[in-house]
C-alpha positions in Angstrom: 157.5 185.1 60.0 153.4 185.4 60.8 151.3 183.7 58.3 148.3 186.0 59.0 148.3 189.2 60.4 145.2 191.7 61.1 145.0 195.1 62.4 141.4 196.6 63.2 139.8 194.3 60.9 136.3 194.9 60.1 133.6 193.5 57.7 130.2 195.1 57.5 127.5 193.5 55.6 124.5 196.4 55.4 124.7 197.6 58.9 125.6 194.5 60.6 129.0 193.9 61.6 130.4 190.2 60.7 133.7 190.9 62.1 134.6 193.9 64.2 138.0 195.4 65.8 140.3 192.0 64.9 143.5 192.3 65.4 145.9 189.7 65.9 149.1 188.0 64.4 149.2 184.2 63.7 153.4 182.6 63.4 154.5 180.2 60.7 154.7 176.6 61.4 151.4 176.7 63.1 148.2 174.1 63.1 145.7 177.7 64.3 142.2 176.2 65.5 139.7 178.9 64.6 136.7 178.1 66.7 133.5 179.9 67.4 129.7 179.9 67.7 128.1 180.2 64.6 127.6 184.1 63.0 131.1 184.6 65.1 132.8 185.9 62.5 135.2 182.8 61.8 134.1 182.2 57.8 134.2 186.0 57.4 138.0 186.2 58.7 138.7 183.1 56.6 137.5 184.9 53.4 139.0 188.0 53.8 142.6 186.3 54.4 142.0 184.5 51.3 140.8 187.6 49.3 137.5 186.6 49.2 136.2 189.9 50.8 137.6 193.3 50.9 137.5 194.6 54.9 135.5 197.1 55.8 137.9 198.8 58.0 141.4 197.7 58.7 143.8 195.6 56.8 144.9 191.8 56.6 148.1 190.4 55.1 149.1 186.5 54.8 152.3 185.4 54.2 154.9 187.9 56.0 153.4 190.7 54.8 151.4 190.3 51.4 148.5 191.7 50.9 145.5 189.1 50.8 144.2 188.2 47.8 147.2 189.2 45.7 148.6 187.0 43.1 151.6 186.7 45.0 149.8 185.3 48.7 147.4 183.8 46.3 150.3 181.6 44.9 151.2 180.1 48.6 147.3 179.5 49.7 145.4 176.2 49.6 141.5 177.1 50.8 139.0 174.6 50.9 135.6 176.5 51.5 132.5 175.5 53.8 131.3 171.7 52.7 134.7 170.8 51.0 133.2 171.7 47.4 133.9 169.6 44.6 132.4 169.9 41.1 130.2 167.2 41.1 129.4 166.4 37.7 133.3 166.1 36.6 135.3 163.0 37.3 138.2 162.9 39.5 140.5 162.9 36.6 138.9 166.0 35.3 138.9 167.6 38.4 143.2 166.9 38.5 143.3 168.2 35.3 141.1 171.5 35.8 143.0 172.1 39.1 146.7 171.7 37.3 145.6 174.0 34.5 144.3 176.6 36.8 147.5 176.8 39.2 150.8 177.4 38.6 152.4 174.9 40.9 150.7 171.5 41.0 152.1 168.3 42.1 150.2 165.6 39.7 152.0 162.8 41.2 151.3 163.2 44.9 147.8 163.8 44.0 147.4 160.6 41.8 149.5 158.4 44.4 147.3 159.9 47.4 144.1 159.4 45.8 145.3 155.4 44.9 146.0 154.9 48.4 142.9 156.4 49.5 140.7 154.1 46.9 139.3 157.0 44.9 138.5 155.6 41.5 139.6 158.4 39.2 136.8 157.8 36.7 134.3 158.5 39.0 132.0 161.6 39.0 133.0 163.3 42.2 129.4 164.2 43.1 129.0 160.2 43.6 131.9 159.8 46.2 131.6 159.6 49.8 131.1 162.4 51.6 134.3 161.6 53.1 136.2 161.0 49.7 134.8 164.0 48.4 136.7 165.4 51.4 139.7 164.0 50.8 139.2 164.9 47.4 139.1 168.6 47.6 142.2 168.5 50.4 144.8 166.4 47.9 144.0 169.1 45.5 144.7 171.7 47.8 147.7 169.4 49.1 148.8 169.3 45.6 149.2 173.1 45.4 152.3 172.6 47.8 151.0 175.6 49.5 152.8 177.4 52.5 149.8 178.2 54.4 146.4 176.1 53.8 143.2 177.3 54.9 139.9 175.0 55.8 136.6 176.5 56.7 134.3 173.5 58.1 136.0 170.7 56.6 134.7 168.0 58.4 130.9 169.3 59.4 129.3 166.5 57.5 131.6 163.9 57.9 131.3 160.5 60.2 133.7 159.9 63.0 136.2 157.6 60.8 135.9 160.2 57.7 136.5 163.0 60.0 139.6 161.3 62.2 141.4 160.5 58.7 140.8 163.8 57.5 142.1 165.6 60.4 145.2 163.2 60.6 146.0 164.3 56.8 145.8 167.6 58.1 148.0 166.9 60.9 150.7 165.1 58.9 150.6 168.1 56.6 151.3 170.7 59.3 154.2 167.9 60.7 155.6 168.9 57.1 156.0 172.4 57.4 152.2 173.6 56.4 151.1 176.2 58.1 147.2 175.6 58.6 144.3 177.7 59.7 141.4 175.5 60.6 138.0 176.4 61.3 135.9 173.9 63.5 133.0 173.4 65.7 134.5 169.9 66.6 136.8 170.7 69.5 137.8 167.1 70.8 139.3 166.8 66.9 140.9 170.0 67.5 142.2 169.0 70.7 144.2 166.1 69.1 145.7 168.3 66.6 146.0 172.3 67.1 148.7 173.9 69.1 147.4 177.0 68.3 144.1 179.0 69.5 142.1 181.6 67.9 138.5 182.3 69.6 135.9 184.5 68.0 132.4 185.3 69.4 130.5 188.3 68.7 132.5 189.1 65.7 135.2 190.0 67.9 138.8 188.2 68.4 137.9 187.1 72.5 141.8 184.9 72.9 144.3 183.8 70.7 147.8 182.3 72.1 149.8 178.9 71.7 147.6 176.4 73.3 150.1 175.0 75.7 150.5 178.4 77.2 146.9 179.3 77.3 146.2 175.9 79.1 149.1 176.6 81.1 147.7 179.8 82.2 144.3 178.4 83.5 143.1 175.8 86.2 139.7 174.5 87.3 139.1 175.0 90.6 136.3 172.6 92.6 135.5 173.7 95.9 132.3 174.1 98.0 129.3 176.0 96.5 128.9 178.5 99.3 132.4 179.4 98.7 132.4 180.3 95.0 132.1 183.9 95.3 134.8 184.5 97.4 137.7 183.5 95.2 138.9 186.5 93.9 142.8 186.2 93.8 142.8 185.3 89.8 140.5 186.6 87.5 137.3 183.9 87.1 136.5 182.9 83.7 133.3 180.8 84.0 131.8 179.7 87.1 129.3 176.3 87.3 127.4 176.0 90.3 126.0 172.5 91.7 124.1 171.6 94.9 127.4 170.8 96.6 130.4 171.5 94.7 131.4 174.2 92.3 134.0 174.5 89.2 135.7 177.5 88.6 137.7 178.2 85.7 140.3 180.8 86.5 143.3 182.4 85.1 146.0 180.7 87.4 149.5 178.8 87.0 150.5 175.4 88.3 152.5 177.5 90.9 149.4 179.6 92.3 148.2 179.2 95.9 145.2 177.0 96.2 142.0 178.2 98.7 141.9 176.2 101.2 139.4 173.3 100.6 139.4 173.7 97.4 140.9 171.4 94.6 143.1 172.9 91.5 143.0 170.5 88.4 144.5 171.0 84.6 142.1 172.5 82.1 141.7 170.9 78.5 141.2 173.0 75.0 137.5 172.0 75.1 137.6 173.3 78.7 138.7 176.6 78.0 137.0 177.1 74.6 133.9 176.6 76.1 134.0 178.9 78.8 135.2 181.6 77.1 132.2 180.9 74.3 130.0 181.0 77.6 131.6 184.1 78.8 133.1 186.2 75.9 133.5 189.4 78.4 136.0 187.3 80.5 138.4 188.0 78.0 138.5 191.9 79.0 139.2 190.7 82.5 142.6 191.3 83.8 145.7 188.9 84.5 145.8 187.3 81.0 149.5 186.6 80.0 150.1 189.4 77.2 153.2 187.2 76.1 151.4 183.6 75.5 148.1 185.6 74.0 146.7 188.4 72.5 142.9 189.5 73.5 141.2 191.9 71.4 139.2 194.2 74.0 
């Protein structure tokens, strides 16, 4: 089952396309990282997936083919919008009461136990909590709905490193318990620790999508003489960084592909891979990307 499918999906605001020709399928059971620069269309894609916006073109379904925004779809999705919004004038207890009454399914015991574990007072107004506590409150309310899909839009952007680490640990634990997660974030180091699926957006289009292990396994970083950087053409080059003596080429190549004489090959991390495609979005259209391990929108 796919927790989200998009086909030719696009969203236009006036004459400006926020998202265009988006086609992808995210399988269930993954913690999927959605990354891209500001204005890439990440929030637009998430809003379309949870029914907060309607497509201008194409279609999007969730949870095995359910129309996005339909009651049966929303019953299985929990969404934490950008900035981890809470009602700042309500107490934590009031937030629990409100969320329980607005949802058909809500695990009150889980929510209370988790807030107690986090030392978040039930009688304190949400607006008087720290940023990390507000984020944890929003996440607790979302998880207490026992969703099949948890959608998070930049939930850690304003958090300090400790609060961010604790938040991401909770998200990873939810994924380990079987909740599919779609998480938008700029903090690549955090995503590298927890994500096992990657969707990269740039200029309103999907550039790369696939399992992280497969994507990393099909790319290598080559280091060699700067003067020979332009001669390497056996595999498609995603990005080139030239220094005075050495050049670094991120290429589509597997561990068994030959390395040119005088060059060294190293595996790449998620952050290196993502930055390369963000710097060179046209690289997604190069030939040679393994279609079985990723999907590329051209």
